[in-house]
C-alpha positions as a LaTeX table, in Angstrom:
\begin{tabular}{lrrr}
\hline
Residue & $x$ (\AA) & $y$ (\AA) & $z$ (\AA) \\
\hline
Met1 & 22.05 & 13.61 & $-4.22$ \\
Asn2 & 18.52 & 12.23 & $-4.55$ \\
Pro3 & 15.74 & 14.73 & $-3.72$ \\
Val4 & 13.98 & 14.24 & $-0.41$ \\
Leu5 & 10.66 & 12.39 & $-0.74$ \\
Arg6 & 7.70 & 14.74 & $-0.27$ \\
Val7 & 5.14 & 12.91 & 1.90 \\
Gly8 & 1.52 & 13.76 & 2.50 \\
Val9 & $-0.27$ & 12.37 & 5.58 \\
Ile10 & $-4.03$ & 11.82 & 5.50 \\
Gly11 & $-5.50$ & 11.61 & 9.00 \\
Ala12 & $-4.20$ & 13.65 & 11.91 \\
Gly13 & $-5.32$ & 11.58 & 14.87 \\
Ala14 & $-2.91$ & 9.88 & 17.26 \\
Met15 & $-1.46$ & 7.60 & 14.57 \\
Gly16 & $-1.19$ & 10.21 & 11.83 \\
Ala17 & 0.33 & 12.80 & 14.15 \\
Asp18 & 2.88 & 10.28 & 15.39 \\
His19 & 3.82 & 9.38 & 11.81 \\
Val20 & 4.44 & 13.06 & 11.09 \\
Arg21 & 6.72 & 13.31 & 14.14 \\
Thr22 & 8.57 & 10.08 & 13.32 \\
Ile23 & 9.21 & 11.01 & 9.69 \\
Thr24 & 10.36 & 14.48 & 10.75 \\
Ser25 & 12.72 & 13.27 & 13.46 \\
Ser26 & 13.91 & 9.88 & 12.20 \\
Val27 & 13.50 & 9.48 & 8.42 \\
Pro28 & 16.03 & 11.71 & 6.64 \\
Ala29 & 14.98 & 10.38 & 3.21 \\
Ala30 & 11.53 & 11.95 & 3.56 \\
Arg31 & 9.84 & 15.19 & 4.58 \\
Val32 & 6.17 & 15.69 & 5.43 \\
Thr33 & 4.98 & 18.58 & 3.27 \\
Ala34 & 1.18 & 18.32 & 3.61 \\
Val35 & $-1.39$ & 17.02 & 6.10 \\
Phe36 & $-5.13$ & 16.60 & 5.60 \\
Asp37 & $-7.82$ & 15.90 & 8.17 \\
Pro38 & $-11.50$ & 16.94 & 8.11 \\
Asp39 & $-10.75$ & 18.68 & 11.41 \\
Ala40 & $-8.58$ & 21.56 & 10.19 \\
Glu41 & $-7.36$ & 22.47 & 13.68 \\
Arg42 & $-6.21$ & 18.91 & 14.30 \\
Ala43 & $-4.50$ & 18.88 & 10.89 \\
Ala44 & $-2.67$ & 22.12 & 11.75 \\
Ala45 & $-1.49$ & 20.74 & 15.09 \\
Ala46 & $-0.16$ & 17.58 & 13.42 \\
Ala47 & 1.50 & 19.52 & 10.59 \\
Gln48 & 3.26 & 21.97 & 12.90 \\
Pro49 & 6.30 & 19.80 & 13.89 \\
Ala50 & 7.14 & 19.28 & 10.21 \\
Gly51 & 6.40 & 22.80 & 9.06 \\
Ala52 & 3.94 & 21.23 & 6.63 \\
Arg53 & 0.94 & 22.91 & 5.05 \\
Val54 & $-2.66$ & 21.91 & 5.72 \\
Ala55 & $-4.31$ & 20.54 & 2.58 \\
Gly56 & $-7.90$ & 21.39 & 1.83 \\
Ala57 & $-8.89$ & 17.89 & 0.67 \\
Ala58 & $-7.47$ & 14.39 & 0.37 \\
Asp59 & $-7.40$ & 14.42 & $-3.43$ \\
Glu60 & $-5.61$ & 17.76 & $-3.43$ \\
Leu61 & $-2.94$ & 16.33 & $-1.12$ \\
Ile62 & $-2.51$ & 13.18 & $-3.25$ \\
Gly63 & $-1.91$ & 15.31 & $-6.33$ \\
Asp64 & 0.74 & 17.49 & $-4.72$ \\
Val65 & 3.16 & 15.03 & $-3.03$ \\
Asp66 & 5.46 & 12.18 & $-4.03$ \\
Ala67 & 4.02 & 9.57 & $-1.63$ \\
Val68 & 1.17 & 9.26 & 0.86 \\
Val69 & 0.65 & 7.89 & 4.37 \\
Ile70 & $-2.99$ & 7.00 & 5.14 \\
Ala71 & $-3.86$ & 7.13 & 8.85 \\
Ser72 & $-7.53$ & 8.09 & 8.58 \\
Pro73 & $-10.48$ & 6.00 & 9.90 \\
Asp74 & $-10.56$ & 2.39 & 8.75 \\
Phe75 & $-13.58$ & 2.77 & 6.48 \\
Thr76 & $-11.69$ & 5.31 & 4.33 \\
His77 & $-8.59$ & 3.19 & 3.74 \\
Ala78 & $-9.56$ & 1.26 & 0.62 \\
Gly79 & $-10.94$ & 4.23 & $-1.30$ \\
Leu80 & $-7.99$ & 6.47 & $-0.48$ \\
Thr81 & $-5.49$ & 3.75 & $-1.38$ \\
Val82 & $-7.18$ & 3.21 & $-4.75$ \\
Ala83 & $-7.02$ & 6.99 & $-5.32$ \\
Cys84 & $-3.28$ & 6.93 & $-4.61$ \\
Leu85 & $-2.85$ & 4.07 & $-7.08$ \\
Gly86 & $-4.78$ & 6.03 & $-9.71$ \\
Ala87 & $-2.36$ & 8.91 & $-9.25$ \\
Gly88 & 0.70 & 6.62 & $-9.30$ \\
Arg89 & 1.64 & 7.47 & $-5.73$ \\
Pro90 & 3.41 & 5.00 & $-3.43$ \\
Val91 & 1.28 & 4.66 & $-0.32$ \\
Leu92 & 1.64 & 3.36 & 3.23 \\
Cys93 & $-1.86$ & 2.51 & 4.40 \\
Glu94 & $-2.35$ & 1.83 & 8.09 \\
Lys95 & $-3.99$ & $-1.47$ & 8.93 \\
Pro96 & $-6.54$ & $-2.67$ & 8.12 \\
Leu97 & $-6.28$ & $-2.18$ & 4.37 \\
Ala98 & $-10.10$ & $-2.20$ & 4.27 \\
Val99 & $-13.07$ & $-3.01$ & 6.47 \\
Ser100 & $-14.02$ & $-5.99$ & 4.31 \\
Ala101 & $-12.18$ & $-8.57$ & 2.24 \\
Ala102 & $-14.15$ & $-7.46$ & $-0.83$ \\
Asp103 & $-12.93$ & $-3.88$ & $-0.43$ \\
Ala104 & $-9.37$ & $-5.07$ & 0.15 \\
Trp105 & $-9.59$ & $-7.14$ & $-3.02$ \\
Gln106 & $-10.52$ & $-3.98$ & $-4.95$ \\
Val107 & $-7.18$ & $-2.52$ & $-3.86$ \\
Val108 & $-5.38$ & $-5.68$ & $-5.04$ \\
Glu109 & $-7.14$ & $-5.43$ & $-8.41$ \\
Ala110 & $-6.29$ & $-1.73$ & $-8.74$ \\
Glu111 & $-2.62$ & $-2.39$ & $-8.03$ \\
Gln112 & $-2.55$ & $-5.20$ & $-10.57$ \\
Arg113 & $-3.88$ & $-2.76$ & $-13.18$ \\
Val114 & $-0.98$ & $-0.44$ & $-12.36$ \\
Gly115 & 1.35 & $-3.40$ & $-12.91$ \\
Arg116 & 3.80 & $-2.72$ & $-10.09$ \\
Arg117 & 3.74 & $-2.64$ & $-6.32$ \\
Leu118 & 2.94 & 0.74 & $-4.81$ \\
Val119 & 1.05 & $-0.27$ & $-1.64$ \\
Gln120 & 2.48 & $-1.12$ & 1.76 \\
Val121 & 0.14 & $-2.03$ & 4.63 \\
Gly122 & 1.01 & $-0.83$ & 8.13 \\
Phe123 & 1.68 & $-4.20$ & 9.76 \\
Met124 & 4.54 & $-2.65$ & 11.71 \\
Arg125 & 5.15 & $-5.73$ & 13.90 \\
Arg126 & 7.16 & $-7.19$ & 11.01 \\
Tyr127 & 9.66 & $-4.38$ & 11.67 \\
Asp128 & 9.75 & $-4.82$ & 15.45 \\
Pro129 & 13.19 & $-6.10$ & 16.59 \\
Gly130 & 11.60 & $-8.64$ & 18.95 \\
Phe131 & 9.27 & $-10.13$ & 16.37 \\
Ala132 & 12.07 & $-10.13$ & 13.77 \\
Asp133 & 14.34 & $-12.06$ & 16.16 \\
Leu134 & 11.53 & $-14.47$ & 16.99 \\
Arg135 & 10.93 & $-15.20$ & 13.30 \\
Arg136 & 14.64 & $-15.68$ & 12.69 \\
Ala137 & 14.94 & $-18.12$ & 15.61 \\
Val138 & 11.88 & $-20.07$ & 14.45 \\
Gly139 & 13.41 & $-20.33$ & 10.97 \\
Glu140 & 16.74 & $-21.55$ & 12.33 \\
Gly141 & 15.00 & $-24.53$ & 13.94 \\
Ser142 & 16.66 & $-24.14$ & 17.34 \\
Val143 & 13.48 & $-25.31$ & 19.11 \\
Gly144 & 12.80 & $-28.08$ & 16.63 \\
Gln145 & 9.49 & $-28.14$ & 14.78 \\
Val146 & 7.11 & $-25.47$ & 16.00 \\
Arg147 & 3.79 & $-26.96$ & 17.08 \\
Leu148 & 2.03 & $-24.11$ & 18.91 \\
Ile149 & 2.00 & $-20.32$ & 18.99 \\
His150 & 0.48 & $-18.41$ & 21.89 \\
Ala151 & $-0.22$ & $-14.72$ & 21.22 \\
Val152 & $-1.62$ & $-12.06$ & 23.56 \\
His153 & $-2.72$ & $-8.56$ & 22.53 \\
Arg154 & $-4.09$ & $-6.26$ & 25.27 \\
Asn155 & $-4.93$ & $-2.56$ & 25.45 \\
Ala156 & $-5.67$ & $-0.59$ & 28.60 \\
Ser157 & $-8.70$ & 0.84 & 26.77 \\
Asn158 & $-9.66$ & 1.29 & 23.15 \\
Ala159 & $-11.86$ & 3.82 & 21.38 \\
Thr160 & $-11.74$ & 2.29 & 17.89 \\
Ser161 & $-12.45$ & $-1.45$ & 18.25 \\
Thr162 & $-15.78$ & $-0.96$ & 19.97 \\
Asp163 & $-17.92$ & $-3.76$ & 18.56 \\
Asp164 & $-17.52$ & $-7.51$ & 18.22 \\
Ala165 & $-16.53$ & $-7.50$ & 14.56 \\
Gly166 & $-14.26$ & $-4.45$ & 14.87 \\
Leu167 & $-12.22$ & $-6.12$ & 17.58 \\
Ile168 & $-11.32$ & $-8.82$ & 15.05 \\
Thr169 & $-10.99$ & $-6.73$ & 11.87 \\
Gly170 & $-9.27$ & $-3.78$ & 13.57 \\
Ser171 & $-7.21$ & $-5.34$ & 16.40 \\
Met172 & $-6.86$ & $-9.12$ & 16.00 \\
Val173 & $-5.94$ & $-8.50$ & 12.35 \\
His174 & $-2.37$ & $-7.80$ & 13.58 \\
Glu175 & $-2.08$ & $-11.39$ & 14.85 \\
Leu176 & $-3.77$ & $-12.73$ & 11.71 \\
Asp177 & $-0.92$ & $-11.15$ & 9.74 \\
Ile178 & 1.98 & $-11.96$ & 12.06 \\
Leu179 & 1.19 & $-15.67$ & 12.59 \\
Pro180 & 1.64 & $-16.70$ & 8.91 \\
Trp181 & 4.70 & $-14.44$ & 8.71 \\
Leu182 & 6.31 & $-16.08$ & 11.76 \\
Val183 & 5.93 & $-19.68$ & 10.58 \\
Gln184 & 5.82 & $-19.10$ & 6.80 \\
Ser185 & 2.47 & $-20.78$ & 6.28 \\
Pro186 & $-1.00$ & $-19.35$ & 5.51 \\
Ile187 & $-4.02$ & $-19.59$ & 7.80 \\
Ala188 & $-6.32$ & $-22.50$ & 7.02 \\
Ala189 & $-9.12$ & $-22.05$ & 9.56 \\
Ile190 & $-10.18$ & $-20.04$ & 12.61 \\
Arg191 & $-12.55$ & $-20.24$ & 15.56 \\
Val192 & $-13.30$ & $-17.20$ & 17.73 \\
Glu193 & $-15.08$ & $-17.27$ & 21.09 \\
Ser194 & $-15.66$ & $-14.93$ & 24.02 \\
Pro195 & $-16.57$ & $-15.42$ & 27.69 \\
Val196 & $-18.81$ & $-12.33$ & 27.39 \\
Arg197 & $-22.37$ & $-13.12$ & 26.29 \\
Gln198 & $-24.08$ & $-9.71$ & 26.52 \\
Gly199 & $-22.88$ & $-6.41$ & 25.06 \\
Phe200 & $-19.42$ & $-5.87$ & 23.63 \\
Arg201 & $-17.73$ & $-9.27$ & 23.52 \\
Asp202 & $-14.30$ & $-8.31$ & 24.82 \\
Pro203 & $-12.02$ & $-10.21$ & 25.40 \\
Gln204 & $-12.01$ & $-12.69$ & 22.54 \\
Leu205 & $-10.03$ & $-15.90$ & 22.16 \\
Ala206 & $-9.20$ & $-17.32$ & 18.73 \\
Thr207 & $-7.88$ & $-20.74$ & 17.81 \\
Val208 & $-6.07$ & $-20.57$ & 14.49 \\
Trp209 & $-4.92$ & $-23.47$ & 12.32 \\
Leu210 & $-2.13$ & $-22.89$ & 9.80 \\
Arg211 & $-1.66$ & $-25.02$ & 6.70 \\
Asn212 & 1.67 & $-26.45$ & 7.90 \\
Gly213 & $-0.02$ & $-27.98$ & 10.97 \\
Val214 & 0.89 & $-25.29$ & 13.51 \\
Met215 & $-1.93$ & $-24.29$ & 15.88 \\
Ala216 & $-2.16$ & $-20.91$ & 17.56 \\
Ser217 & $-4.13$ & $-19.33$ & 20.37 \\
Val218 & $-4.78$ & $-15.60$ & 20.13 \\
Glu219 & $-6.18$ & $-13.54$ & 23.02 \\
Val220 & $-7.30$ & $-10.01$ & 22.22 \\
Phe221 & $-8.52$ & $-7.87$ & 25.13 \\
Val222 & $-8.86$ & $-4.18$ & 24.22 \\
Asn223 & $-10.10$ & $-2.98$ & 27.64 \\
Ala224 & $-7.70$ & $-4.88$ & 29.90 \\
Gly225 & $-7.26$ & $-1.82$ & 32.13 \\
Tyr226 & $-3.63$ & $-2.14$ & 33.17 \\
Gly227 & $-1.75$ & $-1.10$ & 30.00 \\
Tyr228 & $-0.64$ & $-2.11$ & 26.52 \\
Asp229 & 0.80 & $-5.62$ & 26.43 \\
Val230 & 1.82 & $-7.80$ & 23.48 \\
Arg231 & 3.29 & $-11.26$ & 24.00 \\
Cys232 & 4.13 & $-14.17$ & 21.74 \\
Glu233 & 5.54 & $-17.63$ & 22.43 \\
Ala234 & 6.48 & $-20.34$ & 19.94 \\
Val235 & 6.43 & $-23.88$ & 21.36 \\
Gly236 & 8.57 & $-26.40$ & 19.51 \\
Thr237 & 9.54 & $-30.03$ & 19.83 \\
Leu238 & 12.87 & $-29.07$ & 21.46 \\
Gly239 & 12.00 & $-25.94$ & 23.44 \\
Thr240 & 10.21 & $-22.60$ & 23.37 \\
Leu241 & 10.87 & $-19.06$ & 22.16 \\
Ser242 & 9.25 & $-15.94$ & 23.64 \\
Leu243 & 9.37 & $-12.20$ & 23.13 \\
Ala244 & 11.33 & $-10.55$ & 25.91 \\
Ala245 & 9.67 & $-7.93$ & 28.12 \\
Ser246 & 9.76 & $-4.62$ & 26.26 \\
Ser247 & 10.39 & $-2.29$ & 29.20 \\
Pro248 & 14.13 & $-1.62$ & 29.65 \\
Val249 & 13.82 & $-0.49$ & 33.27 \\
Ser250 & 12.77 & $-2.45$ & 36.35 \\
Ser251 & 12.04 & $-0.82$ & 39.71 \\
Arg252 & 12.10 & $-1.64$ & 43.42 \\
Ile253 & 9.89 & 0.88 & 45.19 \\
Ala254 & 8.01 & 0.62 & 48.51 \\
Gly255 & 8.75 & $-3.07$ & 48.81 \\
Ile256 & 7.53 & $-3.90$ & 45.30 \\
Glu257 & 9.69 & $-5.04$ & 42.41 \\
Gly258 & 8.37 & $-4.71$ & 38.86 \\
Arg259 & 8.51 & $-3.27$ & 35.36 \\
Val260 & 6.52 & $-0.40$ & 33.92 \\
Val261 & 3.82 & $-1.47$ & 31.46 \\
Arg262 & 3.50 & 1.03 & 28.62 \\
Ser263 & 0.15 & 2.70 & 28.13 \\
Asp264 & $-0.25$ & 2.55 & 24.35 \\
Phe265 & 0.94 & 0.90 & 21.15 \\
Val266 & 2.78 & 3.97 & 19.85 \\
Ala267 & 5.34 & 3.86 & 22.67 \\
His268 & 5.49 & 0.05 & 22.70 \\
Phe269 & 6.31 & $-0.19$ & 18.98 \\
Ala270 & 8.26 & 3.07 & 18.55 \\
Asp271 & 11.30 & 1.26 & 17.11 \\
Ala272 & 9.09 & $-0.70$ & 14.72 \\
Tyr273 & 7.40 & 2.45 & 13.42 \\
Arg274 & 10.76 & 4.12 & 12.80 \\
Ala275 & 12.06 & 1.10 & 10.89 \\
Glu276 & 8.80 & 0.72 & 8.98 \\
Leu277 & 8.65 & 4.34 & 7.85 \\
Gly278 & 12.35 & 4.40 & 6.97 \\
Ala279 & 12.11 & 1.31 & 4.78 \\
Trp280 & 8.89 & 2.55 & 3.18 \\
Ala281 & 10.40 & 5.95 & 2.32 \\
Leu282 & 13.43 & 4.39 & 0.61 \\
Ala283 & 11.22 & 2.11 & $-1.48$ \\
Ala284 & 8.76 & 4.92 & $-2.27$ \\
Ala285 & 11.62 & 7.13 & $-3.46$ \\
Ala286 & 12.43 & 4.37 & $-5.94$ \\
Gly287 & 8.79 & 4.28 & $-7.05$ \\
Thr288 & 7.82 & 0.99 & $-5.47$ \\
Ala289 & 6.88 & $-0.78$ & $-2.22$ \\
Thr290 & 8.66 & $-3.67$ & $-0.50$ \\
Gly291 & 6.91 & $-4.20$ & 2.84 \\
Pro292 & 3.64 & $-5.98$ & 3.69 \\
Ser293 & 1.65 & $-5.90$ & 0.48 \\
Ala294 & $-1.93$ & $-5.25$ & $-0.54$ \\
Trp295 & $-2.21$ & $-9.02$ & $-0.93$ \\
Asp296 & $-1.08$ & $-9.44$ & 2.69 \\
Gly297 & $-3.72$ & $-6.92$ & 3.73 \\
Tyr298 & $-6.40$ & $-8.77$ & 1.77 \\
Val299 & $-5.43$ & $-12.19$ & 3.17 \\
Ala300 & $-5.46$ & $-10.89$ & 6.75 \\
Gln301 & $-8.89$ & $-9.34$ & 6.17 \\
Ala302 & $-10.22$ & $-12.61$ & 4.69 \\
Ala303 & $-9.07$ & $-14.40$ & 7.87 \\
Ala304 & $-10.63$ & $-11.67$ & 10.01 \\
Glu305 & $-13.98$ & $-12.02$ & 8.21 \\
Ala306 & $-13.87$ & $-15.77$ & 8.82 \\
Gly307 & $-13.25$ & $-15.00$ & 12.50 \\
Val308 & $-16.27$ & $-12.70$ & 12.61 \\
Arg309 & $-18.44$ & $-15.45$ & 11.11 \\
Ser310 & $-17.14$ & $-17.89$ & 13.71 \\
Leu311 & $-17.84$ & $-15.53$ & 16.61 \\
Thr312 & $-21.32$ & $-14.79$ & 15.25 \\
Tyr313 & $-22.48$ & $-18.27$ & 14.29 \\
Gly314 & $-20.08$ & $-20.60$ & 16.12 \\
Gly315 & $-17.73$ & $-23.32$ & 14.96 \\
Val316 & $-14.58$ & $-23.48$ & 12.88 \\
Val317 & $-14.56$ & $-21.45$ & 9.65 \\
Glu318 & $-12.17$ & $-22.20$ & 6.79 \\
Val319 & $-10.04$ & $-19.43$ & 5.31 \\
Asp320 & $-9.55$ & $-19.53$ & 1.54 \\
Pro321 & $-8.44$ & $-16.23$ & $-0.01$ \\
Gly322 & $-7.83$ & $-17.79$ & $-3.43$ \\
Pro323 & $-4.63$ & $-17.90$ & $-5.50$ \\
Arg324 & $-1.94$ & $-15.29$ & $-5.00$ \\
Pro325 & $-1.62$ & $-12.98$ & $-8.06$ \\
Ala326 & 1.72 & $-13.06$ & $-9.88$ \\
Leu327 & 2.45 & $-9.44$ & $-8.93$ \\
Tyr328 & 3.01 & $-10.57$ & $-5.33$ \\
Gly329 & 5.40 & $-13.44$ & $-6.04$ \\
Ala330 & 5.18 & $-17.12$ & $-5.11$ \\
\hline
\end{tabular}
């Protein structure tokens, strides 16, 4: 039998703590053995379900496990991922890979120096059954040639994407990854606008052009109030495809019929996180990575930066990340 993968988790907030629970309950190929967070009490609470130890520092943790999950604040992602690469550790880094395209590119360069893939970026929507079915149906051509994509991404409230740029680089970045993945074509240009003129410009509406001619609208609203809601529709020349409602239960109470809207992304994408972590652990045990790559993280961040420029200065901004390195295939 192969030994169980020893995983260290850096960051013990909501995302990191949930990753500890998911690995412990649903990923038999892996075991969380160490957790680090600057808040030692929070680290201990997250480590408890796995019976893991609390590490004294991030570098100590990296040196004492087989693979690493990074769920710390966004600005730490690039540096920690590069540290994992320097130690030869497979790493799942939550999105975004970095807070700037330049920092994300440093991760790409570091992985190229290693000469093999070790980085997976946490674009978990690629593992969601609904998005996977939508991509498969688009590829089968049942609705003809796709012309338009309409995407909606709403949170009840959000404590992380709290400025104009962060809404794009930290939230909209999910759509900027999933759109090219759905239609198998990179982003060519983006325009981002908001109806809000003063203060935090939330919601935001992006128009995205892909190189194969598909256009997309992307609404991101991180303080929508009513719950967590992700929708996506592909409009083709012969019909449309849409994600089904995610709630399995409908109700009829006090004369009102409806479905419960989940309150956060963790519950909404629980199946996706389980599949993501399971696939990552199997690849990490083999000393590699097979999911969304550092290149994917860099490309999404380049598109996000173009979106920030558009929101700030107006107009359509081209997206040109440069040629894909050979390490990441054609």
